[in-house]
LOGUNU-802134 format. One record per residue (C-alpha): x, y, z; residue in three letters. Coordinates in steps of 0.1 Angstrom, whole numbers, padded with zeros to 4 digits, always signed. Example, Ala and Ser with C-alpha at 12.3 -4.5 7.8 and 13.67 -1.06 7.14 Angstrom:
2
+0123-0045+0078ALA +0137-0011+0071SER 
END
This chain:
508
-0188-0996-0621UNK -0192-1009-0585UNK -0183-1047-0582UNK -0206-1069-0564UNK -0188-1091-0538UNK -0190-1130-0544UNK -0218-1149-0526UNK -0194-1164-0501UNK -0182-1130-0491UNK -0218-1118-0489UNK -0226-1149-0467UNK -0194-1140-0444UNK -0205-1105-0441UNK -0240-1115-0431UNK -0226-1139-0405UNK -0204-1112-0391UNK -0234-1087-0388UNK -0255-1114-0373UNK -0227-1121-0348UNK -0226-1085-0337UNK -0264-1082-0332UNK -0263-1113-0310UNK -0235-1100-0289UNK -0252-1067-0284UNK -0287-1081-0275UNK -0283-1085-0238UNK -0276-1047-0236UNK -0312-1041-0246UNK -0326-1059-0216UNK -0313-1035-0186UNK -0300-1000-0183UNK -0272-1011-0159UNK -0257-1045-0166UNK -0243-1065-0136UNK -0205-1061-0145UNK -0190-1059-0111UNK -0168-1029-0113UNK -0189-1011-0140UNK -0210-0990-0116UNK -0179-0975-0100UNK -0164-0967-0136UNK -0197-0951-0147UNK -0198-0929-0113UNK -0162-0916-0121UNK -0172-0909-0159UNK -0200-0888-0145UNK -0178-0870-0120UNK -0154-0860-0148UNK -0182-0850-0171UNK -0198-0829-0144UNK -0168-0810-0129UNK -0167-0781-0121UNK -0201-0771-0129UNK -0220-0795-0107UNK -0220-0781-0070UNK -0225-0817-0055UNK -0197-0832-0076UNK -0173-0802-0069UNK -0179-0807-0033UNK -0170-0843-0035UNK -0143-0846-0060UNK -0115-0830-0080UNK -0100-0839-0113UNK -0064-0851-0110UNK -0051-0859-0145UNK -0018-0875-0147UNK +0001-0900-0171UNK -0020-0931-0164UNK -0021-0962-0183UNK -0057-0969-0178UNK -0078-0942-0192UNK -0100-0954-0219UNK -0133-0950-0201UNK -0122-0915-0186UNK -0113-0902-0222UNK -0142-0916-0240UNK -0170-0915-0214UNK -0173-0877-0206UNK -0179-0865-0243UNK -0206-0892-0246UNK -0224-0878-0216UNK -0228-0846-0233UNK -0250-0862-0261UNK -0265-0893-0242UNK -0281-0900-0210UNK -0257-0915-0184UNK -0270-0951-0187UNK -0273-0949-0225UNK -0237-0937-0227UNK -0226-0964-0204UNK -0240-0992-0227UNK -0225-0977-0256UNK -0192-0982-0239UNK -0200-1015-0228UNK -0211-1024-0264UNK -0177-1014-0278UNK -0159-1031-0252UNK -0178-1062-0262UNK -0174-1059-0300UNK -0139-1045-0304UNK -0121-1075-0292UNK -0142-1098-0312UNK -0138-1075-0345UNK -0101-1073-0337UNK -0096-1110-0335UNK -0116-1115-0367UNK -0095-1089-0385UNK -0063-1103-0372UNK -0074-1140-0380UNK -0085-1130-0415UNK -0050-1114-0423UNK -0034-1147-0410UNK -0055-1166-0437UNK -0083-1175-0415UNK -0120-1172-0426UNK -0150-1187-0407UNK -0131-1201-0377UNK -0122-1165-0362UNK -0160-1158-0360UNK -0161-1182-0332UNK -0142-1156-0310UNK -0179-1145-0300UNK -0179-1174-0275UNK -0153-1155-0255UNK -0166-1119-0259UNK -0184-1124-0226UNK -0153-1133-0205UNK -0144-1130-0169UNK -0127-1096-0173UNK -0158-1083-0194UNK -0182-1096-0168UNK -0161-1081-0140UNK -0163-1048-0156UNK -0126-1044-0167UNK -0137-1025-0197UNK -0104-1006-0204UNK -0085-1040-0205UNK -0111-1055-0231UNK -0110-1022-0251UNK -0071-1023-0252UNK -0073-1061-0264UNK -0094-1051-0295UNK -0073-1020-0303UNK -0041-1043-0299UNK -0054-1070-0323UNK -0067-1045-0349UNK -0032-1025-0348UNK -0015-1060-0353UNK -0038-1068-0383UNK -0030-1034-0397UNK +0007-1040-0394UNK +0002-1074-0413UNK -0018-1056-0438UNK +0003-1024-0446UNK +0037-1033-0433UNK +0053-1027-0469UNK +0045-0991-0466UNK +0073-0990-0438UNK +0074-0953-0429UNK +0036-0944-0430UNK +0026-0976-0414UNK +0052-0974-0385UNK +0042-0937-0378UNK +0004-0948-0377UNK +0013-0978-0355UNK +0033-0957-0331UNK +0004-0935-0326UNK -0018-0965-0320UNK +0008-0976-0294UNK +0005-0946-0275UNK -0034-0947-0276UNK -0029-0984-0263UNK -0009-0971-0233UNK -0036-0945-0225UNK -0063-0973-0228UNK -0047-1000-0208UNK -0011-1011-0201UNK -0020-1048-0209UNK -0031-1041-0244UNK +0001-1026-0252UNK +0018-1058-0237UNK -0003-1077-0259UNK +0004-1057-0290UNK +0043-1059-0283UNK +0040-1096-0282UNK +0021-1098-0314UNK +0044-1074-0331UNK +0076-1090-0318UNK +0064-1124-0328UNK +0054-1112-0365UNK +0088-1097-0368UNK +0107-1126-0354UNK +0089-1150-0377UNK +0096-1129-0405UNK +0134-1125-0399UNK +0139-1162-0394UNK +0129-1165-0430UNK +0157-1140-0441UNK +0194-1139-0438UNK +0201-1127-0403UNK +0224-1096-0414UNK +0225-1061-0404UNK +0206-1052-0434UNK +0177-1071-0422UNK +0179-1066-0386UNK +0187-1029-0382UNK +0155-1017-0401UNK +0132-1042-0379UNK +0149-1030-0348UNK +0145-0994-0359UNK +0108-0999-0364UNK +0102-1015-0332UNK +0120-0988-0314UNK +0102-0961-0331UNK +0068-0977-0322UNK +0075-0986-0286UNK +0099-0957-0273UNK +0073-0931-0264UNK +0050-0956-0244UNK +0080-0968-0224UNK +0090-0934-0217UNK +0054-0926-0207UNK +0054-0955-0183UNK +0087-0943-0167UNK +0069-0909-0162UNK +0038-0923-0149UNK +0029-0927-0112UNK +0023-0965-0117UNK +0061-0970-0124UNK +0070-0958-0088UNK +0042-0977-0070UNK +0056-1004-0049UNK +0040-1034-0032UNK +0048-1071-0029UNK +0033-1092-0057UNK +0007-1118-0049UNK +0008-1152-0065UNK -0017-1180-0068UNK -0010-1215-0060UNK -0009-1242-0087UNK -0044-1250-0083UNK -0055-1213-0086UNK -0034-1212-0118UNK -0051-1241-0134UNK -0086-1229-0126UNK -0080-1195-0141UNK -0071-1211-0174UNK -0107-1211-0184UNK -0113-1174-0175UNK -0119-1167-0211UNK -0151-1189-0209UNK -0166-1176-0177UNK -0202-1170-0178UNK -0230-1176-0150UNK -0233-1214-0153UNK -0202-1234-0144UNK -0211-1264-0164UNK -0218-1244-0194UNK -0182-1228-0192UNK -0166-1261-0191UNK -0186-1276-0221UNK -0177-1245-0240UNK -0140-1248-0231UNK -0139-1285-0241UNK -0157-1277-0274UNK -0135-1250-0284UNK -0104-1267-0276UNK -0114-1301-0293UNK -0118-1285-0326UNK -0084-1270-0333UNK -0066-1298-0314UNK -0083-1325-0334UNK -0077-1307-0367UNK -0039-1301-0358UNK -0035-1339-0350UNK -0052-1350-0383UNK -0032-1324-0403UNK -0063-1306-0411UNK -0055-1272-0396UNK -0024-1252-0386UNK -0016-1223-0360UNK +0000-1194-0380UNK +0035-1192-0369UNK +0033-1158-0354UNK +0004-1166-0332UNK +0020-1200-0321UNK +0050-1180-0310UNK +0028-1152-0294UNK +0006-1180-0276UNK +0038-1195-0261UNK +0049-1162-0248UNK +0015-1155-0233UNK +0014-1188-0218UNK +0049-1184-0201UNK +0037-1149-0189UNK +0005-1165-0176UNK +0025-1189-0155UNK +0051-1164-0142UNK +0027-1134-0138UNK +0014-1125-0103UNK -0022-1125-0094UNK -0020-1090-0080UNK +0008-1063-0080UNK +0008-1024-0079UNK -0028-1019-0068UNK -0040-1041-0100UNK -0059-1075-0096UNK -0060-1105-0118UNK -0029-1098-0138UNK -0025-1133-0148UNK -0060-1137-0155UNK -0056-1112-0184UNK -0029-1134-0199UNK -0055-1162-0200UNK -0081-1139-0216UNK -0057-1130-0244UNK -0050-1165-0250UNK -0087-1173-0255UNK -0088-1146-0282UNK -0057-1158-0300UNK -0070-1192-0301UNK -0096-1181-0326UNK -0074-1155-0343UNK -0046-1180-0350UNK -0060-1211-0358UNK -0064-1218-0396UNK -0085-1249-0408UNK -0073-1267-0438UNK -0091-1289-0463UNK -0120-1297-0440UNK -0149-1317-0455UNK -0180-1297-0460UNK -0198-1316-0436UNK -0174-1312-0408UNK -0174-1274-0414UNK -0213-1273-0411UNK -0211-1296-0381UNK -0185-1273-0362UNK -0205-1242-0371UNK -0236-1257-0359UNK -0222-1266-0326UNK -0204-1234-0319UNK -0234-1213-0331UNK -0257-1233-0308UNK -0232-1227-0277UNK -0230-1190-0287UNK -0268-1186-0287UNK -0271-1206-0254UNK -0245-1186-0237UNK -0259-1153-0248UNK -0294-1164-0237UNK -0278-1170-0203UNK -0262-1135-0201UNK -0296-1119-0213UNK -0316-1141-0186UNK -0291-1130-0158UNK -0293-1094-0169UNK -0332-1095-0171UNK -0330-1109-0135UNK -0309-1079-0125UNK -0337-1055-0132UNK -0354-1065-0099UNK -0323-1059-0078UNK -0319-1024-0095UNK -0356-1016-0087UNK -0351-1025-0051UNK -0320-1003-0049UNK -0337-0974-0067UNK -0367-0976-0043UNK -0344-0977-0014UNK -0325-0946-0026UNK -0357-0926-0035UNK -0354-0904-0003UNK -0317-0894-0008UNK -0309-0858-0020UNK -0281-0844-0038UNK -0250-0834-0016UNK -0259-0862+0010UNK -0234-0888+0021UNK -0246-0926+0020UNK -0229-0952+0040UNK -0231-0985+0021UNK -0229-1021+0034UNK -0236-1055+0019UNK -0249-1080+0044UNK -0234-1113+0046UNK -0262-1139+0041UNK -0272-1163+0068UNK -0270-1192+0046UNK -0247-1182+0015UNK -0252-1213-0004UNK -0291-1214+0001UNK -0291-1176-0007UNK -0273-1182-0039UNK -0294-1211-0051UNK -0325-1191-0045UNK -0311-1159-0060UNK -0308-1148-0096UNK -0278-1157-0117UNK -0269-1120-0119UNK -0256-1119-0082UNK -0227-1143-0089UNK -0205-1153-0118UNK -0195-1189-0122UNK -0165-1195-0099UNK -0182-1176-0072UNK -0175-1141-0081UNK -0200-1117-0062UNK -0214-1091-0087UNK -0233-1066-0067UNK -0202-1051-0048UNK -0203-1017-0066UNK -0240-1011-0070UNK -0238-0984-0043UNK -0225-0960-0070UNK -0261-0955-0080UNK -0262-0930-0051UNK -0239-0908-0070UNK -0248-0916-0104UNK -0286-0912-0101UNK -0288-0888-0068UNK -0254-0868-0069UNK -0249-0881-0032UNK -0216-0895-0021UNK -0207-0929-0012UNK -0172-0940+0001UNK -0160-0965-0022UNK -0152-0946-0056UNK -0121-0957-0074UNK -0098-0926-0068UNK -0063-0943-0069UNK -0040-0917-0082UNK -0019-0943-0101UNK -0050-0956-0119UNK -0078-0928-0120UNK -0079-0892-0127UNK -0100-0880-0099UNK -0093-0874-0060UNK -0117-0874-0030UNK -0118-0842-0013UNK -0118-0838+0025UNK -0137-0844+0049UNK -0151-0873+0025UNK -0116-0887+0019UNK -0112-0890+0057UNK -0145-0907+0059UNK -0136-0933+0032UNK -0102-0941+0048UNK -0121-0945+0081UNK -0144-0971+0065UNK -0120-0992+0046UNK -0135-1020+0026UNK -0171-1026+0018UNK -0184-1037+0054UNK -0210-1065+0061UNK -0239-1060+0087UNK -0213-1067+0117UNK -0189-1040+0102UNK -0220-1016+0100UNK -0228-1025+0137UNK -0194-1012+0146UNK -0190-0984+0123UNK -0189-0947+0132UNK -0213-0931+0109UNK -0206-0896+0119UNK -0208-0874+0087UNK -0233-0897+0070UNK -0269-0890+0063UNK -0282-0923+0051UNK -0273-0959+0052UNK -0278-0982+0023UNK -0279-1020+0029UNK -0276-1044+0000UNK -0283-1081+0000UNK -0308-1073+0027UNK -0330-1102+0016UNK -0305-1128+0028UNK -0300-1121+0065UNK -0322-1115+0096UNK -0316-1079+0103UNK -0310-1069+0139UNK -0323-1037+0152UNK -0298-1008+0154UNK -0310-0978+0176UNK -0288-0954+0155UNK -0308-0960+0125UNK -0344-0951+0115UNK -0359-0972+0085UNK -0365-0950+0055UNK -0373-0970+0023UNK -0368-1004+0004UNK -0375-1040+0005UNK -0361-1071-0008UNK -0326-1067-0020UNK -0320-1032-0007UNK -0330-1011+0023UNK -0320-0975+0034UNK -0319-0960+0069UNK -0316-0924+0081UNK -0287-0920+0106UNK -0300-0905+0138UNK -0271-0912+0162UNK -0238-0917+0145UNK -0218-0934+0172UNK -0217-0970+0176UNK -0227-0985+0208UNK -0200-0994+0232UNK -0190-1031+0230UNK 
END
């Protein structure tokens, strides 16, 4: 006979289900959300799914698989494209990247004795790395938290659990290296706290060391064999002001004031409870958060071709703030008040995201109109105009064009040339240490010739030989000077396209 869960359990499950629906709601308003790097990732997924059968794709790119700790989208995306249209498959991947860290934090927090507080993790689901399109990282955070929860739940089945978690660690390595770092910190903290409660003898230390060795040996060996291990470069560090500013990265949205209010509200609840003795940090999480904070302070901002390394420590701290805090003996009115405030913030923040993504549809429509004359196999030069008055342009424009903190979002929208027209654009992510594709000549030489995404001045100086079309983004923010090399094709507002009739720049 099937048992019926208690009323409180049914209420908790209903709240969890509602939470998931609220978090996924913004995905319904636009087919390509304005996540900064996401269009570039989606283009690469399409390339991998199309090779070697698509003649245009095979002309531009070749697959180049290697041991790369950054492959979640590249492994999961192509199979999805066999059953779903490209933008639907992309939104499925975004949805998983939104939900998996939240569900992982809730599962981990539940295993540590939490109940309702971990549901508040939805407030950091739309964080800076998610909105910048670092989907592999967010997927890896969710998987790391789920594996840590599984270890807590089934650790007593030592051999089986160790074997399964070891497989999960390899999957984490393939997903994203920072997720593996988080899992190692969580597991190390759990085992350290457990060992401190036991006599420190060989009989207790050796089995724990053997389990950790079994779990992490293969990922460490894989990293040693990966191209990333041998990649050089000087690390870049932020100054103290930059470090402090990034501590709120878990709450980044589109409105600075809202981010500050959310961060203050979320921090005030556990801090007040800890001071009054009405809450505690689970010891493994307290230790893990200390390690993450130290890692945040010591980590560079950029190294080995990866940006925002320290930012990711701040994001992981945000998730653990909900997973590791356990309220104790709260009066009923206090719990209801906290739930009401956090729920109100969640609904407001999600509505801001949905509004920004709805506004993004107009820019997408302008880009698609500008790209209408583009044919498969053509090469498209992409530039993003610098507004004449950046402050006024931002005030007048939609939220979708800039995250709080000033992060510009349309940088990779030129990838629509490849995604929707099978035409080449020169800014695909094809770093051999991080992505499993390479650009073929002569297109690789053309991309190297251009370098970074140019503005209108860079376009005026550029050698356009080999390109058929120019796509100019943010065209509504500047007075465009005539260029005798270009013939207007299509578009208005945010994006315009031009046919290249003379590829050589004028002499200075």
